[in-house]
Steps between C-alpha positions, in 0.01 A plus 500: 500500500324193631768283339779704659328480835456124463867459407604720790283303738643175369852631554407609850346162582812327368713725716288418803520130414878524467513693824293231671732230364801693616348547846419133523855413398663741740466590860338841497313648783147636475615862498710447188212329324261783593752753370530310171123486466476873566761570235311282255178684579671835441630382163153384402356838599768684299424284197130575537575874517707476180220309327244758613721787380544338158128429474405857582746653254363294209155654505330609179576866573875435498515293183576695180270446205623399154493855363721628780741211456522556123561873552776423748654250255486760221668756726777255584551413132513870406758563771712208379473616141601854591793367700618275218466782244741706706770237448495480120854535366580773253473393138813573297465748217442350158768543235434737213283300262444772242540397135788668323421714199473305177756572227373709213342291229534561125220680321236288331506543121197676357552401133484162329838364399566501125547122470172427677292743295329352198311687239131449441572346159728235649231412757236479225727278290559270794128482575425418135764223494354356818150505351625320187669238712187443705298465182738238367478309824122500484508364147742232591281403788194473274684271255621275772152430613 
């Protein structure tokens, strides 16, 4: 407030200085100068009243604390959110995404096919031939050493 008052006073002094220069440059009578000075004084008084009014309204009692300000901000945000939610366009319905029924599958065979079935004797004969072959390979390996 002191800065505003100082600026206002500086403006007023400049106005008086300009008025003085204008009076010196022109031929005004004393009554006109007195009237100008009175008007300047009234303007200064009005400015002081405005400064006083602003200073009195900014007391600690009138200033909101942080909690009150945050609550007011939250209220404003909630109001804006509620307002914006009211303007959400309708979402079009989704197309039918269900999976069509699968075609019927053939039955899984429960028996072993005739060509793939081998008798126990054939398996034993194959195992014996493999054992003989492995034995021959071991002998050949021992000779080579």
